[in-house]
C-alpha positions in Angstrom: 145.7 183.4 322.6 149.4 184.1 322.1 151.2 183.6 318.8 153.8 181.3 320.4 150.9 179.0 321.5 149.6 179.0 317.9 153.1 177.9 316.7 153.2 175.1 319.3 149.8 173.8 318.1 151.0 173.7 314.5 154.4 172.2 315.3 152.8 169.5 317.6 150.1 168.5 315.2 151.7 169.1 311.8 155.5 169.2 312.5 156.6 167.4 309.4 154.5 169.5 307.1 156.3 172.2 305.2 155.5 175.6 306.6 157.3 178.0 304.3 159.5 178.0 301.1 161.5 180.6 299.4 164.2 180.7 296.7 166.8 179.2 299.2 164.9 176.3 300.7 162.0 174.9 302.8 161.2 174.9 306.5 158.7 172.6 308.3 156.5 173.7 311.2 158.8 171.8 313.6 161.8 173.5 312.2 160.1 176.9 312.4 159.4 176.4 316.1 162.9 175.1 316.7 164.5 178.0 314.9 162.3 180.6 316.6 163.2 179.2 320.0 166.9 179.3 319.1 166.6 183.0 318.2 164.5 183.9 321.2 167.1 182.2 323.5 170.0 184.1 321.8 168.2 187.4 322.1 167.1 186.8 325.7 170.5 185.8 327.0 171.6 189.4 326.4 169.1 192.2 327.2 165.6 191.0 326.3 164.4 193.2 323.5 161.2 195.3 323.7 161.0 195.3 319.9 162.5 193.4 316.9 162.7 195.5 313.8 162.7 193.7 310.4 164.0 195.4 307.2 164.1 193.2 304.2 162.4 191.3 301.4 160.1 188.4 301.7 161.9 185.2 302.8 161.9 182.5 305.4 163.5 185.0 307.7 160.1 186.8 308.1 158.2 184.0 310.0 161.3 183.1 311.9 161.6 186.7 313.2 157.8 187.1 313.9 157.6 183.9 316.0 161.0 184.5 317.7 159.8 188.0 318.7 156.7 186.5 320.2 158.7 184.0 322.2 161.1 186.7 323.4 158.2 189.0 324.5 159.1 191.6 321.9 156.9 193.4 319.3 157.6 192.4 315.7 158.2 195.7 313.9 158.7 195.5 310.1 159.8 198.6 308.3 159.1 199.8 304.8 162.3 199.4 302.8 160.9 201.7 300.1 161.2 204.7 302.3 164.0 207.2 301.8 167.0 206.7 304.1 166.1 209.8 306.3 162.5 208.6 306.6 163.6 205.1 307.4 166.1 206.1 310.0 163.6 208.4 311.8 161.2 205.6 312.2 164.0 203.2 313.3 165.0 205.7 316.0 161.4 205.7 317.3 161.5 201.8 317.4 164.7 201.8 319.3 166.0 200.3 321.5 165.6 197.1 319.4 167.2 194.2 317.7 167.1 195.0 313.9 167.1 192.0 311.5 168.3 193.5 308.2 168.9 192.0 304.8 172.7 191.7 304.3 172.8 194.0 301.3 171.1 196.9 303.0 172.6 196.8 306.5 174.2 200.2 305.9 170.8 201.8 305.8 170.4 201.4 309.5 174.0 201.4 310.6 174.7 203.9 313.3 171.1 204.3 314.5 171.4 204.7 318.3 169.9 201.8 320.2 169.7 199.3 317.3 171.6 196.0 317.5 171.8 194.9 313.9 171.5 191.2 313.0 172.0 190.5 309.2 169.5 188.1 307.8 172.2 185.5 306.9 173.2 185.4 310.6 169.6 185.1 311.7 169.0 182.1 309.4 172.3 180.5 310.6 171.1 180.7 314.2 167.6 179.5 313.3 168.8 176.5 311.3 171.3 175.1 313.8 168.5 172.8 315.1 169.3 173.4 318.8 166.0 175.1 319.9 165.0 172.7 322.6 162.6 174.1 325.1 162.1 177.8 325.8 160.5 179.1 328.9 158.2 181.8 327.6 155.4 183.5 329.5 152.7 184.1 326.9 150.7 187.2 327.5 147.8 187.6 325.0 147.5 191.2 325.9 151.1 192.0 325.0 151.9 193.8 321.8 152.6 191.3 319.1 153.1 193.6 316.1 153.8 197.3 315.5 153.0 198.5 311.9 153.9 202.0 310.9 151.5 203.8 308.6 152.7 205.4 305.4 152.7 208.8 306.9 151.5 210.6 303.7 149.7 213.2 305.8 152.2 213.6 308.6 154.4 211.7 311.0 153.7 207.9 310.6 151.6 206.4 313.4 152.5 203.0 314.9 149.4 200.7 314.8 149.4 198.4 317.8 148.2 194.8 317.3 148.2 192.7 320.4 148.5 188.9 320.3 144.8 188.6 321.2 143.8 190.7 318.1 146.0 188.6 315.7 144.8 185.3 317.1 141.1 186.3 317.2 140.6 186.2 313.4 142.0 182.7 312.8 140.1 181.2 315.8 136.8 182.6 314.7 137.0 182.1 310.9 139.4 179.3 310.1 139.7 175.6 310.8 142.8 174.4 312.6 144.8 172.1 310.3 142.0 172.6 307.6 144.4 173.0 304.7 145.0 170.0 302.4 148.6 168.8 302.4 149.1 170.1 298.8 147.9 173.6 299.5 150.4 176.5 299.1 149.7 180.2 299.3 151.8 182.7 297.4 152.8 185.8 299.4 154.0 188.7 297.3 152.9 191.6 299.4 155.8 193.1 301.5 156.5 192.0 305.1 155.4 195.4 306.5 151.9 195.0 305.1 149.1 193.6 307.3 148.3 191.0 304.6 151.8 189.7 304.9 151.4 189.3 308.7 148.0 187.7 308.5 149.2 185.3 305.9 151.8 183.9 308.3 149.3 183.6 311.2 146.5 182.1 309.2 148.7 179.7 307.2 150.3 178.5 310.4 146.9 177.8 311.9 145.5 176.0 308.8 148.7 174.2 307.9 149.0 175.8 304.4 152.5 176.2 303.1 153.6 179.8 302.4 155.5 180.3 299.2 157.4 183.6 299.3 158.0 185.8 296.3 160.7 188.4 297.2 159.6 191.1 294.7 156.4 191.2 292.6 156.5 191.3 288.9 153.8 189.8 286.7 156.2 187.3 285.1 157.7 186.4 288.5 154.3 185.9 290.0 153.2 183.5 287.3 156.5 181.7 287.4 156.3 181.2 291.1 152.8 179.7 290.9 154.0 177.2 288.3 157.3 176.4 290.0 155.8 176.1 293.5 152.5 174.5 292.6 150.6 177.4 294.2 146.9 176.8 294.9 146.1 180.1 296.8 147.2 183.7 296.1 146.4 187.2 297.0 146.8 190.3 294.8 146.0 194.0 295.0 144.0 195.5 292.1 147.0 196.9 290.2 148.7 193.5 290.4 145.7 191.7 288.9 145.5 193.7 285.7 149.2 193.3 285.0 149.1 189.6 285.7 146.2 189.1 283.3 148.1 191.0 280.6 151.1 188.8 281.1 149.0 185.6 281.2 147.2 186.6 277.9 150.6 187.0 276.3 151.7 183.6 277.5 148.5 181.9 276.4 148.8 183.6 272.9 152.4 182.3 272.7 151.3 178.7 273.6 152.9 178.8 277.0 149.8 177.6 278.9 148.0 178.9 282.0 148.2 178.3 285.7 146.3 175.1 286.3 147.3 174.6 290.0 145.7 177.9 291.1 142.3 177.3 292.8 141.7 180.4 294.9 142.5 184.0 294.3 141.7 186.8 296.8 142.1 190.5 296.2 141.9 193.6 298.3 143.9 196.6 299.4 142.2 199.0 297.0 139.2 199.5 294.7 138.9 196.8 292.1 137.4 197.9 288.8 134.5 195.7 287.9 135.7 195.1 284.4 139.0 193.8 285.7 137.4 191.2 287.9 135.0 190.2 285.1 138.0 189.7 282.8 139.8 187.7 285.5 136.8 185.3 286.0 136.5 184.8 282.3 140.2 184.1 281.9 140.4 181.8 285.0 136.9 180.1 285.1 138.1 177.3 287.4 139.4 179.7 290.1 137.4 180.8 293.1 137.6 184.6 293.6 137.3 186.4 296.9 137.3 190.1 297.7 138.7 190.6 301.2 138.3 194.0 303.0 140.4 194.8 306.1 142.6 197.4 307.6 145.9 197.4 309.5 143.9 198.3 312.7 141.6 195.3 312.3 144.4 192.7 312.2 143.0 191.0 309.0 139.9 190.6 306.9 136.6 191.9 308.3 134.3 191.5 305.2 134.4 189.0 302.4 132.7 188.7 299.0 132.7 184.9 298.6 133.2 182.8 295.4 129.4 182.1 295.5 128.7 185.8 295.7 130.9 186.4 292.6 129.2 183.6 290.6 125.7 184.8 291.6 126.4 188.4 290.7 127.9 187.5 287.3 125.0 185.3 286.5 122.3 187.7 287.6 120.2 190.1 285.4 119.1 191.9 288.6 121.0 195.2 288.7 121.1 195.2 292.5 122.6 191.7 292.6 125.0 192.5 289.7 126.2 195.6 291.6 127.6 193.3 294.4 130.7 192.8 292.3 131.5 196.3 293.4 131.1 195.5 297.0 133.5 193.9 299.6 130.8 191.4 300.6 129.3 190.9 304.0 131.0 191.2 307.4 132.7 188.2 309.0 130.7 186.4 311.6 132.7 187.8 314.5 132.6 191.4 313.2 129.9 194.1 313.7 129.7 196.9 311.1 127.8 200.1 311.5 127.5 203.1 309.0 127.4 206.4 310.9 127.0 210.1 310.2 129.3 212.9 311.2 127.9 212.9 314.7 128.5 209.2 315.1 124.9 208.2 314.8 123.9 205.1 312.8 122.3 205.7 309.4 119.7 203.5 307.6 120.6 200.9 305.1 121.6 202.3 301.7 122.8 205.6 303.2 126.4 206.6 302.9 128.5 207.4 306.0 131.6 206.4 307.8 132.3 202.7 308.4 132.6 201.7 312.1 133.7 198.2 313.1 133.8 196.2 316.3 135.1 192.8 317.2 137.9 191.0 319.2 140.3 191.3 316.2 139.9 195.1 316.1 142.6 197.1 317.7 142.2 200.8 316.8 145.1 201.6 319.0 148.3 203.5 318.2 151.5 203.6 320.2 151.7 206.7 322.4 148.2 207.9 321.4 144.8 207.6 322.8 142.7 204.9 321.2 140.1 206.1 318.7 137.7 203.2 319.6 134.6 204.0 321.7 132.9 201.2 323.5 134.9 198.9 321.2 133.7 200.6 318.0 136.5 201.8 315.8 135.8 204.6 313.2 137.8 203.5 310.1 137.8 206.8 308.2 136.5 204.9 305.2 133.3 206.0 303.6 130.7 203.4 302.6 127.3 202.0 303.0 125.5 198.7 303.8 122.7 197.7 301.5 119.4 196.0 302.5 121.0 192.5 302.1 124.0 193.4 304.3 126.6 193.9 301.6 129.2 196.5 302.4 130.3 199.0 299.8 133.5 201.0 300.4 133.8 204.3 298.6 137.2 205.4 299.7 138.8 207.4 302.5 136.8 210.2 304.0 139.9 212.4 303.5 139.4 211.9 299.8 135.8 213.0 299.7 135.4 216.1 297.5 133.4 218.9 299.1 132.1 221.1 296.2 129.8 223.9 297.1 128.8 222.1 300.3 128.0 218.8 298.5 130.0 215.7 299.4 131.1 213.9 296.3 132.7 210.4 296.2 135.7 210.3 293.8 135.2 206.5 293.4 131.7 207.0 291.9 133.1 209.2 289.2 136.1 206.9 288.6 133.7 203.9 288.1 131.9 205.8 285.4 135.0 207.0 283.6 136.4 203.4 283.6 133.5 202.3 281.5 134.6 204.7 278.7 136.5 202.7 276.0 139.2 205.4 275.9 140.1 205.2 279.6 142.6 202.7 280.8 143.0 204.1 284.3 141.8 207.1 286.2 142.2 209.1 289.4 139.6 211.6 290.6 140.2 214.0 293.5 139.4 217.5 294.7 141.6 220.6 294.3 141.0 224.1 295.8 138.6 226.4 294.1 137.8 230.0 295.1 134.3 229.7 293.9 133.3 226.2 295.1 135.7 225.5 297.9 136.9 222.4 295.9 136.5 221.5 292.3 136.8 218.1 290.6 140.0 217.0 288.9 140.6 213.9 286.9 143.9 212.4 285.8 143.4 209.9 282.9 145.6 207.2 281.5 144.2 207.1 277.9 143.5 204.0 275.9 142.8 203.7 272.2 141.2 205.6 270.7 142.4 208.5 272.8 139.5 210.7 274.1 139.6 214.4 274.7 138.7 216.2 277.9 135.4 217.5 276.7 134.3 214.1 275.6 135.0 212.6 279.1 133.3 215.6 280.8 130.2 215.0 278.8 130.3 211.3 279.4 130.2 211.9 283.2 127.4 214.5 282.9 125.2 212.0 280.9 125.5 209.3 283.6 125.7 211.3 286.8 125.1 215.0 286.7 126.9 218.3 285.8 128.1 218.9 289.4 130.0 215.6 289.3 131.7 216.2 286.0 135.4 217.0 286.3 136.2 220.6 285.6 139.9 219.9 285.2 141.3 216.9 283.1 144.9 215.9 282.6 146.3 213.0 280.7 149.3 210.9 281.8 151.0 207.7 280.8 150.6 206.2 284.3 149.2 206.9 287.8 151.2 206.7 291.1 150.5 203.7 293.2 152.3 202.5 296.3 153.7 198.9 296.5 150.5 197.5 298.0 148.3 198.9 295.1 146.8 202.0 296.8 146.3 205.0 294.5 148.3 207.9 295.8 145.7 210.6 295.3 147.5 213.0 297.6 150.6 212.9 295.4 148.4 213.9 292.4 146.5 216.5 294.4 149.7 218.2 295.5 151.1 218.2 291.9 148.0 219.5 290.3 146.6 222.0 292.9 148.5 225.0 291.6 147.7 224.2 288.0 144.1 223.5 288.6 143.6 226.6 290.7 145.1 228.7 288.0 142.9 227.1 285.3 139.6 227.4 287.2 140.2 231.0 288.4 141.3 232.3 285.0 
């Protein structure tokens, strides 16, 4: 299935339904198709583009550009506007030749990049909203590249993950009901356009008929205001967002400013969610259905889900094994196979930790200009995890983050989970730093709460609940931890900053 066909289905069946809103207005599904056709025609009358770069904040320009790219046979290529100018321009050079849709106030960031034809967002919206789309002769190829997403590049030159139309369409056709959203449903999108969750939100909302409400930039107050102003029923957050939203909501409730009564469904993902945060969220919002969704850029969208019923059952249970499921990402989607494998690629028994491998029609595992990592359809995710006897998947973090101390593999997430239960710890990051004696030693960076603990207290706390080899040998306190805009903890930043200091301390 091709994305242009998906848009045709929605426009034909639900043309009068509002597809997307932002601070400047609303667009129906019929208008979205009409505008995408106008843009594709304008682009194709010149030299048909191979790629269409997008650089900007969330707005109605995002779905217009995505679907116009599909009609024009071009790969939608959103770029990270938070990169430095040199980083951004290097990636843009790799995407060229291309049309580049850029927010008006940052056009200069890509000006002069060879091979880019820049279209300001205001000009794109003007073309899209003329209402002269008519018919457009497209040749939909489901095997063509639909989206290119560049990785963050924290360990080297960013890779361009390839998502073909067939990958993107597979998720919605196997897990969602066409037109299944009620007319009053609206999903708030606050993740940036270059995040896979932002792409899948457009595709899945177009298929179900749910209105997208865009929030240009996330702040806890802005998020809550948008839910109230746009009568949002569905939303997605990353773990760092949820804690901040709950703090803001508590302040508003204490001030008599009310809650968020329209919200019915809240999904979270993109990082490790502390159990105490989700317990607090459920207690604060008892009428909201919570979902933990696990997926990767290379899998097009969600591949495992901890359902609302899973949340309720775990919270109500006195069985430690059932209760522990709050720390899982649920069970794989029906169309996805998951296997846990050892270093040689061989499957391991239930309950044993290894690398998560996935297979399914929505899984790409392909990078532009590189050989695919998939073998017989199986994609090794580089995530460490396990499947329990009941089929629940637990994700322990990136394999690159595993600490190898004296030949023992230690998961930083396990130690973080313990430290978060200490009343004096508000946030924590655990990682390995070089050690002449052990190869690596364990470091922990703590955001302290009240009362403030000392390092020895926290080290003893871990020893009591785990064992001495998992107790951090190096502890530092900071006012905050570094996260990227999608809520992922930047361990590598901390590791780089603390390596020399920790090495000196442990070798003294």
